[in-house]
Backbone as ProteinMPNN parsed JSONL, in Angstrom:
{"seq_chain_A": "XXXXXXXXXXXXXXXXXXXXXXXXXXXXXXXXXXXXXXXXXXXXXXXXXXXXXXXXXXXXXXXXXXXXXXXXXXXXXXXXXXXXXXXXXXXXXXXXXXXXXXXXXXXXXXXXXXXXXXXXXXXXXXXXXXXXXXXX", "coords_chain_A": {"N_chain_A": [[36.395, 74.612, -78.672], [36.92, 74.339, -82.145], [34.64, 73.349, -84.699], [35.849, 72.526, -86.975], [37.896, 70.804, -86.571], [39.386, 67.525, -86.836], [38.562, 64.504, -85.536], [40.671, 61.893, -84.524], [40.93, 58.474, -84.815], [42.043, 55.344, -83.343], [42.212, 53.413, -85.383], [42.939, 54.937, -87.602], [45.405, 56.103, -86.823], [46.887, 53.765, -86.55], [46.767, 52.644, -89.153], [48.176, 54.586, -90.51], [50.747, 54.317, -89.435], [51.519, 51.593, -89.764], [52.981, 50.074, -92.361], [52.144, 47.781, -93.607], [49.454, 47.658, -93.281], [46.155, 47.435, -94.588], [44.901, 49.863, -95.078], [46.905, 51.71, -95.172], [48.064, 53.265, -97.357], [45.915, 54.952, -98.034], [45.622, 56.34, -95.612], [48.092, 57.682, -95.386], [48.024, 59.294, -97.698], [45.772, 60.86, -97.072], [46.667, 62.268, -94.774], [48.821, 63.647, -95.865], [47.509, 65.469, -97.491], [46.09, 66.954, -95.715], [43.864, 69.394, -94.493], [42.88, 70.461, -92.229], [43.253, 70.713, -88.65], [44.165, 67.907, -86.54], [42.668, 66.036, -83.864], [42.762, 64.108, -80.909], [42.112, 61.618, -78.353], [43.017, 60.928, -74.887], [42.306, 58.309, -74.314], [42.358, 57.137, -76.84], [45.031, 57.539, -77.383], [46.171, 55.773, -75.476], [45.071, 53.291, -76.373], [46.076, 53.172, -78.988], [48.917, 53.239, -78.674], [49.311, 50.892, -77.23], [48.415, 48.946, -79.069], [50.19, 49.405, -81.242], [52.65, 48.848, -80.001], [52.327, 46.107, -79.397], [51.959, 44.953, -81.96], [53.909, 46.021, -83.705], [56.143, 47.032, -82.314], [58.091, 48.277, -79.498], [59.797, 50.486, -80.005], [58.667, 51.862, -82.216], [56.174, 52.463, -81.118], [56.912, 54.15, -78.996], [58.082, 56.264, -80.399], [55.853, 57.268, -81.885], [54.216, 57.788, -79.689], [55.607, 59.868, -78.373], [55.293, 61.96, -80.235], [52.514, 62.254, -80.199], [52.061, 62.756, -77.454], [53.465, 65.131, -77.09], [51.922, 66.712, -78.612], [52.476, 67.201, -81.295], [51.444, 66.218, -83.637], [48.748, 66.138, -83.328], [46.085, 67.601, -81.415], [45.768, 66.719, -78.079], [43.195, 65.6, -76.2], [41.634, 65.202, -73.021], [39.558, 62.661, -71.719], [36.701, 63.483, -70.002], [34.951, 63.261, -66.808], [32.239, 63.606, -67.344], [32.234, 62.937, -70.039], [32.862, 60.229, -69.803], [30.583, 59.317, -68.443], [28.6, 59.847, -70.357], [29.606, 58.205, -72.37], [29.212, 55.719, -71.173], [26.41, 55.631, -71.174], [25.958, 55.503, -73.96], [27.287, 53.112, -74.533], [25.692, 51.237, -73.155], [23.172, 51.698, -74.337], [23.605, 50.994, -77.02], [24.105, 48.252, -76.995], [23.906, 46.087, -78.675], [25.625, 46.55, -80.705], [29.03, 46.498, -81.866], [30.541, 48.285, -80.396], [33.369, 49.423, -78.654], [34.217, 50.447, -75.309], [36.003, 52.508, -75.498], [35.469, 53.434, -78.101], [32.965, 54.559, -77.552], [33.694, 56.625, -75.791], [35.01, 58.225, -77.584], [32.9, 58.996, -79.299], [31.429, 60.454, -77.459], [33.19, 62.576, -76.797], [33.372, 63.773, -79.318], [30.719, 64.627, -79.634], [30.564, 66.436, -77.468], [32.476, 68.38, -78.17], [31.425, 69.209, -80.479], [32.221, 68.091, -82.916], [32.284, 67.029, -86.243], [33.581, 65.352, -87.972], [35.45, 62.386, -88.411], [38.612, 60.913, -88.621], [39.054, 57.896, -89.592], [39.105, 54.317, -89.894], [37.282, 52.658, -88.979], [34.298, 51.079, -88.831], [32.467, 51.556, -86.84], [32.116, 54.256, -86.282], [30.565, 55.037, -88.413], [28.358, 53.375, -88.016], [27.346, 54.465, -85.664], [26.209, 56.749, -86.6], [26.284, 59.588, -86.612], [28.368, 61.035, -87.616], [30.755, 62.227, -90.069], [32.954, 60.338, -91.971], [36.366, 60.276, -92.738], [39.252, 59.21, -94.618], [36.893, 59.177, -97.338]], "CA_chain_A": [[37.029, 73.939, -79.801], [36.267, 74.581, -83.424], [34.094, 72.144, -85.312], [36.665, 72.185, -88.128], [38.88, 69.798, -86.189], [39.081, 66.15, -87.223], [38.879, 63.537, -84.488], [41.443, 60.796, -85.095], [40.728, 57.2, -84.133], [43.131, 54.362, -83.352], [42.292, 52.77, -86.698], [43.654, 55.842, -88.506], [46.807, 56.17, -86.378], [47.529, 52.491, -86.846], [46.913, 52.533, -90.606], [49.237, 55.519, -90.904], [52.041, 53.822, -88.942], [51.85, 50.244, -90.236], [53.082, 50.018, -93.828], [51.471, 46.569, -94.077], [48.013, 47.773, -93.066], [45.396, 47.586, -95.835], [44.508, 51.264, -95.254], [48.091, 52.566, -95.018], [48.196, 54.239, -98.455], [44.839, 55.94, -97.892], [45.923, 57.169, -94.434], [49.222, 58.557, -95.721], [47.528, 60.278, -98.667], [44.893, 61.777, -96.36], [47.474, 63.135, -93.915], [49.616, 64.5, -96.758], [46.622, 66.51, -98.025], [45.295, 67.443, -94.589], [43.571, 70.827, -94.528], [42.373, 70.847, -90.917], [44.012, 70.068, -87.567], [43.688, 66.658, -85.939], [42.484, 65.981, -82.425], [42.575, 62.733, -80.453], [41.901, 61.588, -76.897], [43.953, 60.133, -74.092], [41.918, 56.904, -74.456], [42.879, 56.717, -78.144], [46.484, 57.502, -77.158], [46.423, 54.509, -74.784], [44.725, 52.171, -77.236], [46.992, 53.175, -80.141], [50.274, 52.85, -78.275], [49.272, 49.476, -76.862], [48.314, 48.179, -80.311], [51.452, 49.547, -81.992], [53.694, 48.114, -79.278], [52.093, 44.669, -79.554], [52.051, 44.485, -83.348], [55.079, 46.509, -84.444], [57.265, 47.09, -81.396], [58.215, 49.388, -78.544], [60.461, 51.65, -80.602], [57.688, 52.582, -83.031], [55.156, 52.972, -80.191], [57.497, 55.28, -78.257], [58.221, 57.36, -81.358], [54.524, 57.831, -82.09], [53.766, 58.315, -78.4], [56.228, 61.188, -78.134], [54.648, 62.949, -81.12], [51.165, 62.489, -79.697], [52.144, 63.345, -76.11], [53.924, 66.515, -77.256], [50.925, 67.351, -79.456], [53.109, 67.614, -82.548], [50.649, 65.75, -84.774], [47.329, 66.301, -83.007], [45.749, 68.076, -80.078], [45.401, 65.602, -77.217], [42.197, 66.002, -75.205], [41.365, 64.196, -71.999], [38.183, 62.247, -71.482], [36.232, 64.011, -68.724], [33.978, 62.405, -66.127], [30.988, 63.705, -68.099], [32.427, 62.123, -71.248], [32.756, 58.819, -69.406], [29.171, 59.043, -68.145], [27.902, 59.801, -71.653], [30.1, 57.0, -73.045], [28.528, 54.578, -70.554], [25.045, 55.644, -71.714], [26.049, 55.021, -75.347], [27.697, 51.706, -74.458], [24.527, 50.454, -72.742], [22.106, 51.875, -75.33], [23.947, 50.297, -78.258], [24.717, 46.989, -76.57], [23.86, 45.135, -79.786], [26.684, 46.924, -81.648], [30.359, 46.085, -81.412], [31.275, 49.446, -79.892], [34.157, 49.311, -77.432], [34.005, 51.609, -74.443], [36.82, 53.58, -76.07], [34.657, 54.013, -79.185], [31.916, 55.379, -76.939], [34.296, 57.868, -75.289], [35.276, 59.047, -78.77], [31.619, 59.581, -79.704], [31.079, 61.434, -76.431], [34.048, 63.756, -76.997], [32.963, 64.432, -80.558], [29.47, 65.339, -79.344], [30.848, 67.574, -76.569], [33.228, 69.416, -78.882], [30.684, 69.491, -81.708], [33.034, 67.674, -84.057], [31.467, 66.297, -87.201], [34.401, 64.51, -88.832], [36.402, 61.466, -87.793], [39.598, 60.236, -89.456], [38.918, 56.54, -89.046], [38.81, 53.19, -90.761], [36.472, 51.856, -88.075], [32.893, 51.213, -89.207], [31.646, 51.938, -85.691], [31.777, 55.676, -86.398], [29.46, 55.077, -89.369], [27.213, 52.727, -87.364], [26.769, 55.383, -84.675], [25.31, 57.519, -87.444], [26.258, 61.03, -86.39], [29.622, 61.645, -88.048], [31.32, 62.04, -91.389], [34.214, 59.613, -91.852], [37.358, 60.538, -93.786], [38.883, 59.481, -96.016], [35.65, 58.504, -97.751]], "C_chain_A": [[36.212, 74.185, -81.068], [35.78, 73.277, -84.038], [34.88, 71.732, -86.556], [37.732, 71.147, -87.83], [38.422, 68.407, -86.625], [39.517, 65.219, -86.095], [39.567, 62.338, -85.121], [41.368, 59.57, -84.198], [41.983, 56.333, -84.208], [43.305, 53.733, -84.726], [43.062, 53.625, -87.703], [45.128, 55.952, -88.121], [47.53, 54.892, -86.779], [47.762, 52.325, -88.355], [48.049, 53.429, -91.1], [50.616, 54.959, -90.571], [52.466, 52.502, -89.582], [51.807, 50.171, -91.759], [52.384, 48.801, -94.415], [49.959, 46.608, -93.893], [47.309, 48.047, -94.403], [45.03, 49.042, -96.127], [45.683, 52.24, -95.18], [48.175, 53.649, -96.097], [47.137, 55.335, -98.343], [45.107, 56.882, -96.72], [47.036, 58.164, -94.736], [48.771, 59.659, -96.682], [46.65, 61.316, -97.976], [45.699, 62.768, -95.531], [48.298, 64.115, -94.76], [48.795, 65.681, -97.266], [45.739, 67.148, -96.956], [45.111, 68.953, -94.657], [43.004, 71.354, -93.215], [43.174, 70.14, -89.843], [43.325, 68.809, -87.03], [43.578, 66.806, -84.431], [42.276, 64.505, -82.065], [42.439, 62.751, -78.935], [42.969, 60.767, -76.192], [43.586, 58.642, -74.136], [42.434, 56.339, -75.781], [44.402, 56.616, -78.073], [46.867, 56.151, -76.541], [46.21, 53.319, -75.72], [45.721, 52.046, -78.403], [48.384, 52.696, -79.752], [50.343, 51.38, -77.888], [49.251, 48.604, -78.112], [49.619, 48.214, -81.109], [52.573, 48.77, -81.317], [53.553, 46.603, -79.486], [52.369, 44.174, -80.966], [53.347, 44.868, -84.062], [56.32, 46.583, -83.559], [57.32, 48.355, -80.573], [58.782, 50.64, -79.178], [59.47, 52.51, -81.388], [56.613, 53.203, -82.129], [55.67, 54.197, -79.434], [57.649, 56.487, -79.17], [56.883, 58.06, -81.59], [54.016, 58.471, -80.804], [54.337, 59.686, -78.088], [55.555, 62.273, -78.961], [53.231, 63.271, -80.653], [51.198, 63.216, -78.353], [52.537, 64.819, -76.182], [53.008, 67.332, -78.164], [51.525, 67.932, -80.736], [52.243, 67.262, -83.753], [49.144, 65.894, -84.554], [47.194, 66.915, -81.62], [45.263, 66.868, -79.281], [44.428, 66.103, -76.148], [41.937, 64.851, -74.244], [39.866, 63.919, -71.906], [37.799, 62.747, -70.09], [35.286, 63.0, -68.058], [32.634, 62.437, -66.85], [31.075, 62.898, -69.391], [32.268, 60.642, -70.923], [31.312, 58.432, -69.11], [28.36, 58.928, -69.429], [28.321, 58.543, -72.416], [29.407, 55.757, -72.483], [27.091, 54.485, -71.073], [25.028, 55.077, -73.138], [26.348, 53.528, -75.36], [26.505, 50.796, -74.135], [23.423, 50.517, -73.805], [22.359, 51.051, -76.592], [24.631, 48.961, -77.979], [24.766, 45.941, -77.677], [24.928, 45.432, -80.849], [28.022, 46.478, -81.071], [31.191, 47.212, -80.851], [32.077, 49.083, -78.648], [33.835, 50.518, -76.56], [34.827, 52.792, -74.955], [36.102, 54.23, -77.239], [33.638, 54.988, -78.599], [32.476, 56.673, -76.347], [34.613, 58.797, -76.457], [34.004, 59.739, -79.239], [31.228, 60.7, -78.743], [31.888, 62.72, -76.589], [33.633, 64.508, -78.249], [31.665, 65.197, -80.367], [29.744, 66.584, -78.507], [31.518, 68.715, -77.307], [32.582, 69.809, -80.207], [31.526, 69.223, -82.952], [32.172, 66.805, -84.966], [32.249, 65.237, -87.96], [35.376, 63.66, -88.035], [37.306, 60.889, -88.881], [39.672, 58.837, -88.883], [38.694, 55.532, -90.17], [37.973, 52.173, -89.984], [35.002, 52.096, -88.408], [31.993, 51.645, -88.053], [31.253, 53.411, -85.742], [30.607, 55.864, -87.369], [28.206, 54.499, -88.719], [26.543, 53.645, -86.344], [25.87, 56.406, -85.366], [25.309, 59.024, -87.294], [27.459, 61.765, -86.988], [29.95, 61.361, -89.506], [32.679, 61.38, -91.194], [35.099, 59.981, -93.034], [38.541, 59.617, -93.572], [37.682, 58.633, -96.422], [35.961, 57.275, -98.587]], "O_chain_A": [[34.982, 74.229, -81.043], [36.426, 72.236, -83.913], [34.599, 70.683, -87.135], [38.4, 70.662, -88.743], [37.227, 68.148, -86.765], [40.696, 65.159, -85.747], [39.106, 61.82, -86.139], [41.689, 59.612, -83.01], [42.866, 56.565, -85.033], [44.433, 53.541, -85.181], [43.763, 53.09, -88.562], [46.002, 55.9, -88.986], [48.651, 54.935, -87.286], [48.843, 51.911, -88.774], [48.791, 53.057, -92.009], [51.553, 55.116, -91.354], [53.64, 52.316, -89.905], [50.737, 50.201, -92.366], [52.064, 48.79, -95.603], [49.261, 45.684, -94.309], [47.813, 48.799, -95.238], [44.866, 49.419, -97.287], [45.483, 53.453, -95.131], [48.341, 54.827, -95.778], [47.438, 56.513, -98.538], [44.852, 58.083, -96.817], [46.941, 59.341, -94.388], [49.108, 60.827, -96.491], [46.762, 62.51, -98.253], [45.445, 63.972, -95.579], [48.447, 65.282, -94.394], [49.33, 66.774, -97.452], [44.75, 67.808, -97.276], [46.07, 69.7, -94.852], [42.686, 72.537, -93.095], [43.724, 69.068, -90.094], [42.102, 68.67, -87.061], [44.293, 67.591, -83.808], [41.681, 63.751, -82.835], [42.631, 63.791, -78.305], [43.718, 60.015, -76.815], [44.469, 57.794, -74.009], [42.893, 55.198, -75.837], [44.991, 55.7, -78.648], [47.773, 55.474, -77.025], [47.074, 52.45, -75.838], [46.146, 50.944, -78.752], [48.963, 51.844, -80.427], [51.326, 50.702, -78.187], [49.993, 47.625, -78.198], [50.092, 47.184, -81.589], [53.361, 48.106, -81.99], [54.541, 45.908, -79.722], [52.945, 43.102, -81.152], [53.828, 44.13, -84.922], [57.419, 46.24, -83.994], [56.69, 49.363, -80.894], [58.299, 51.742, -78.918], [59.441, 53.732, -81.241], [56.193, 54.338, -82.354], [54.938, 55.17, -79.256], [57.373, 57.614, -78.759], [56.788, 59.284, -81.504], [53.453, 59.566, -80.827], [53.628, 60.563, -77.595], [55.279, 63.365, -78.465], [52.801, 64.423, -80.706], [50.456, 64.175, -78.14], [52.016, 65.649, -75.437], [53.283, 68.497, -78.45], [51.135, 69.006, -81.195], [52.305, 67.938, -84.78], [48.361, 65.783, -85.498], [48.071, 66.769, -80.769], [44.441, 66.089, -79.763], [44.787, 66.922, -75.302], [42.014, 63.68, -74.616], [39.036, 64.822, -72.004], [38.493, 62.466, -69.113], [34.88, 62.014, -68.674], [31.963, 61.41, -66.958], [30.107, 62.252, -69.791], [31.628, 59.896, -71.663], [30.867, 57.347, -69.483], [27.535, 58.025, -69.575], [27.485, 57.888, -73.039], [29.056, 54.847, -73.234], [26.608, 53.394, -71.375], [24.17, 54.26, -73.471], [25.733, 52.77, -76.111], [26.325, 49.741, -74.743], [22.813, 49.498, -74.13], [21.431, 50.478, -77.162], [25.603, 48.592, -78.638], [25.574, 45.014, -77.623], [25.11, 44.65, -81.782], [28.106, 46.12, -79.896], [32.419, 47.121, -80.826], [31.54, 48.508, -77.701], [33.247, 51.493, -77.028], [34.397, 53.941, -74.856], [36.119, 55.454, -77.365], [33.473, 56.102, -79.096], [31.812, 57.708, -76.392], [34.496, 60.016, -76.334], [34.02, 60.932, -79.543], [30.755, 61.757, -79.161], [31.339, 63.819, -76.523], [33.55, 65.736, -78.244], [31.521, 66.305, -80.884], [29.221, 67.66, -78.798], [31.177, 69.88, -77.102], [33.113, 70.629, -80.956], [31.543, 70.008, -83.9], [31.422, 65.95, -84.495], [31.657, 64.321, -88.532], [36.038, 64.138, -87.114], [36.834, 60.437, -89.924], [40.271, 58.611, -87.832], [38.171, 55.856, -91.235], [37.964, 50.983, -90.299], [34.519, 53.221, -88.275], [30.859, 52.061, -88.285], [30.167, 53.775, -85.292], [29.763, 56.738, -87.173], [27.119, 55.061, -88.853], [25.324, 53.612, -86.178], [24.889, 56.872, -84.786], [24.407, 59.684, -87.808], [27.553, 62.988, -86.877], [29.481, 60.384, -90.089], [33.466, 61.81, -90.35], [34.651, 59.997, -94.181], [38.822, 59.262, -92.427], [37.482, 57.526, -95.922], [35.045, 56.58, -99.026]]}, "name": "protein", "num_of_chains": 1, "seq": "XXXXXXXXXXXXXXXXXXXXXXXXXXXXXXXXXXXXXXXXXXXXXXXXXXXXXXXXXXXXXXXXXXXXXXXXXXXXXXXXXXXXXXXXXXXXXXXXXXXXXXXXXXXXXXXXXXXXXXXXXXXXXXXXXXXXXXXX"}
């Protein structure tokens, strides 16, 4: 995988979808001006669809899910066993932070694929300290 890819977090997918989200305008503007392909994980897929279904509804979740599942809007990568093991190490090491296990799998995938940039509105990517967050 090329390091030019942008890892996309649940916070970005949700902000893009929910017109009432505080970061919606920034997410839409970022995607409109996107100059690199997006990548996301099956854990983010799960987390995003669950959140969208609960907050907005099944119809919107299914619509987004189809686009993600068919890789129309981003490459969908699967968390490997090694990613999970690395995520567990991160989860335990940074126990004082608010990182979810899903956050840790995202960090692990980004490290494995040598990705430097995350499309996110989640401060955890900044707290981890290894990535550039967009939009700034």
